[in-house]
C-alpha positions in Angstrom: 119.0 244.1 -65.3 120.2 241.5 -67.8 123.9 240.6 -67.4 124.9 240.9 -71.0 128.3 239.3 -70.4 126.6 235.9 -70.0 123.2 236.6 -71.7 123.1 234.0 -74.5 120.4 235.9 -76.5 122.6 239.0 -76.5 125.8 237.1 -77.1 124.5 235.1 -80.1 122.1 237.7 -81.5 124.0 241.0 -81.0 127.6 240.9 -79.9 128.5 237.8 -81.8 125.7 237.7 -84.4 128.6 237.8 -86.9 132.3 237.8 -86.4 132.6 241.6 -87.1 133.2 242.6 -83.4 135.5 239.7 -82.8 137.4 240.3 -86.0 137.9 244.0 -85.0 139.5 242.9 -81.7 141.6 240.2 -83.4 142.9 242.8 -85.9 144.8 244.8 -83.4 147.1 241.8 -82.8 149.0 242.7 -86.0 150.8 245.1 -83.7 152.0 242.5 -81.2 155.7 242.4 -80.5 156.9 239.7 -80.3 154.0 238.2 -82.2 152.3 235.1 -80.7 150.1 232.9 -82.8 147.8 231.9 -79.9 146.1 229.1 -81.9 149.5 227.5 -82.7 150.8 228.0 -79.2 147.8 226.4 -77.5 147.6 223.5 -79.9 151.2 222.8 -79.2 150.3 222.3 -75.6 147.6 219.8 -76.5 150.1 217.1 -77.4 148.4 216.2 -80.7 149.6 213.3 -82.8 147.2 214.1 -85.6 144.6 211.3 -85.1 142.7 212.6 -82.1 138.9 213.4 -82.1 138.7 217.1 -81.3 135.8 219.3 -80.1 136.2 223.1 -80.1 133.5 224.4 -77.8 132.7 228.1 -78.5 134.8 227.9 -81.6 134.0 231.5 -82.7 135.2 232.3 -86.1 137.4 229.3 -86.3 141.0 230.3 -85.5 141.8 227.0 -83.8 139.9 225.0 -86.4 141.9 226.7 -89.1 145.1 225.9 -87.3 144.1 222.2 -87.1 143.4 222.2 -90.8 146.8 223.9 -91.5 148.4 221.1 -89.6 146.5 218.5 -91.7 144.9 217.0 -88.6 143.6 213.6 -89.6 141.1 213.0 -86.7 137.6 214.2 -86.9 137.2 217.8 -85.8 133.9 219.4 -84.5 133.4 223.1 -84.0 130.4 224.2 -81.8 129.1 227.7 -81.1 125.9 229.4 -79.8 126.0 231.8 -82.8 125.1 230.6 -86.3 126.8 233.8 -87.6 130.0 232.9 -86.0 129.8 229.4 -87.5 129.4 231.0 -90.9 132.6 232.9 -90.4 134.3 229.7 -89.3 133.0 227.8 -92.3 134.7 230.4 -94.5 138.0 229.6 -92.9 137.9 225.9 -92.8 135.8 223.3 -94.7 137.0 220.2 -93.1 135.4 220.6 -89.6 131.9 219.6 -88.7 130.1 222.7 -87.4 127.0 222.8 -85.2 125.1 225.2 -83.1 125.2 224.2 -79.4 125.4 225.1 -75.8 128.5 224.3 -73.7 126.2 223.5 -70.8 124.5 220.7 -72.7 127.0 219.1 -75.1 125.1 217.0 -77.7 127.6 214.1 -77.5 127.7 210.8 -75.7 130.2 210.2 -72.9 133.8 209.8 -73.9 133.4 211.1 -77.5 136.7 213.1 -77.7 140.4 212.9 -77.1 140.7 216.7 -76.9 138.2 219.4 -76.0 139.1 223.1 -76.5 137.4 225.9 -74.5 139.1 229.0 -75.8 138.2 232.4 -74.6 134.6 231.4 -73.9 134.1 229.9 -70.5 133.7 233.4 -69.0 130.6 233.8 -71.1 128.9 230.7 -69.8 126.2 231.3 -67.1 126.9 228.0 -65.3 130.6 227.2 -65.7 130.5 224.3 -63.3 127.9 222.6 -65.5 129.9 223.4 -68.7 133.1 222.0 -67.1 131.2 218.9 -66.1 130.0 218.5 -69.7 133.6 218.9 -71.0 134.9 216.3 -68.5 132.0 213.9 -69.4 132.7 214.2 -73.2 136.4 213.3 -72.8 137.7 209.8 -73.2 140.0 208.3 -70.5 143.4 209.9 -71.0 141.8 212.9 -72.8 142.9 216.5 -72.4 140.9 219.7 -72.2 142.4 223.1 -72.9 140.9 226.2 -71.4 142.2 229.6 -72.6 141.6 232.9 -70.9 143.1 236.2 -70.0 145.0 237.6 -67.0 143.6 240.5 -65.0 146.5 242.5 -66.5 145.6 241.7 -70.1 145.2 244.9 -72.1 145.5 246.9 -68.9 146.6 250.1 -70.5 143.7 250.1 -73.0 141.3 249.2 -70.2 142.6 252.0 -68.1 142.1 254.4 -71.0 138.6 253.3 -71.6 137.8 253.4 -67.9 139.0 257.0 -67.5 137.0 258.1 -70.6 133.8 256.5 -69.2 134.5 258.0 -65.8 135.0 261.5 -67.2 132.0 261.4 -69.6 129.3 259.6 -67.7 130.6 259.2 -64.2 131.0 255.4 -64.5 133.4 253.6 -62.4 136.9 253.7 -63.9 137.0 249.9 -64.3 135.8 248.6 -67.6 133.5 245.5 -67.2 135.4 242.6 -68.8 133.9 239.1 -69.0 137.2 237.4 -68.4 137.6 238.8 -64.9 135.1 236.1 -63.9 137.3 233.3 -65.2 140.8 234.6 -65.5 144.4 233.2 -65.5 144.5 234.0 -61.8 141.2 232.5 -60.8 140.5 229.6 -63.2 142.7 227.0 -61.6 140.5 226.4 -58.6 137.4 225.9 -60.7 139.1 223.6 -63.1 140.5 221.4 -60.2 136.9 220.6 -59.2 136.7 218.6 -62.4 140.2 217.5 -63.4 142.9 215.8 -61.4 145.8 217.6 -63.2 145.7 221.2 -64.1 148.8 223.0 -65.6 148.9 226.7 -66.3 150.9 228.1 -69.2 151.3 231.9 -69.7 152.1 233.9 -72.9 152.9 237.6 -72.4 153.7 240.1 -75.0 152.9 243.7 -76.0 150.9 245.5 -78.6 152.9 248.4 -80.0 150.1 250.3 -81.7 151.3 253.1 -84.0 147.8 253.9 -85.6 144.8 255.2 -83.7 142.1 253.6 -85.9 142.6 250.0 -84.7 142.3 251.2 -81.1 139.0 253.0 -81.8 137.7 250.0 -83.8 138.5 247.7 -80.8 136.6 250.0 -78.4 133.7 250.3 -80.8 133.3 246.5 -80.8 132.8 246.4 -77.0 129.1 246.6 -76.3 129.7 246.9 -72.5 131.8 250.0 -73.1 129.4 251.9 -75.4 126.2 250.9 -73.5 126.5 253.7 -70.9 126.1 256.3 -73.7 122.5 255.1 -74.3 123.1 253.9 -77.8 125.4 256.7 -79.0 129.0 255.6 -78.7 130.3 258.6 -80.6 131.4 260.7 -77.5 133.3 257.7 -76.1 135.0 256.8 -79.4 136.0 260.4 -80.1 137.5 260.9 -76.7 139.3 257.5 -76.9 140.7 258.6 -80.3 141.8 262.0 -78.9 143.6 260.5 -75.9 145.2 257.6 -77.8 146.4 260.0 -80.6 148.0 262.1 -77.9 149.9 259.1 -76.6 151.0 257.9 -80.1 152.2 261.4 -81.0 154.1 261.9 -77.7 155.6 258.4 -77.4 155.5 257.0 -81.0 153.1 254.2 -80.0 150.4 253.2 -77.6 151.8 250.2 -75.8 149.4 247.6 -74.4 150.3 244.5 -72.4 148.9 241.2 -73.6 148.8 238.4 -71.0 146.9 235.1 -71.6 146.8 231.8 -69.8 146.2 228.3 -71.2 145.2 225.5 -68.7 146.0 222.0 -69.7 143.5 219.7 -67.9 143.6 216.0 -67.4 
C-alpha cells in the first residue's frame, strides 16, 4: 500500500494540487490566542540583515516568501515546491521571488548557493530526509543557516483526539490519527539534524486555538486526506460526526480549545 504521507505523486497531484487544503488548515489560526505569526517568528530566528540569498524549500503557498517581501528583503529569494499548483498560489502572494518546481532530495543549485535555507513544515513529507538534509547542507555557504520548522507530538492534540475517536467509533480504526509530522517532530528532529549540522538550536512556540465556530473545524478535518480515506471516498459520516461532537463542546464550554505547539530548529 502506498504511503500517501510521503508519496510525491499524491502530495503534488492531490493533497497539494492547489493550496485549497492547506488554506483550510491555515484559516483556523484566526482563532489563535495569543496569536503567533509563525512566518515572522521563524524569520526573526534566521538573523537576517536583508541581503542574504534565501531558498525556501517546499515553500507551499508562500507565507514565508510573503513575509520576506513584507520586510523588503533585498537579497535574491527562491521558492521551490513539488507542486505547480502551490507555486501558483505563492505567485499570487508575492511577485518578487523566483519560483521553481523541484525536489528537496535533489536541489537544482550548485554548492554554497545560499546564506539561508528554509525547510518549513515539509521535511516530514520527504521520503529520504537524510538525503534532503544533505542537500540543504550542501547548498549553504560557509556560515549559512538552515531553519527547519515542524510540530510537536502535542500539536492540535485535542482535535486529533476528537478525530481519532470518531474514526474509531465509525470504522474501528485505531484512535490515533496518522499525522506526517510524527515522523519528524519537535521531539525527534534534533538527532536527525545533528547528523548534518554542528550546531542545532530548538525554539518552541506554544499557544491555543479558541474556536467558537464549528465550520472551521469541519473544514480543517475535510482537508485531511488521511482522515477521510478510511470512509472509502465518502467523508460525509466522519465530517457529520466531527461537527456533532465539536458543536457539543462549543455549546457546553463556549469554545473548542486546541493546543498549538511548533518547534523551529536553527541549524549551523
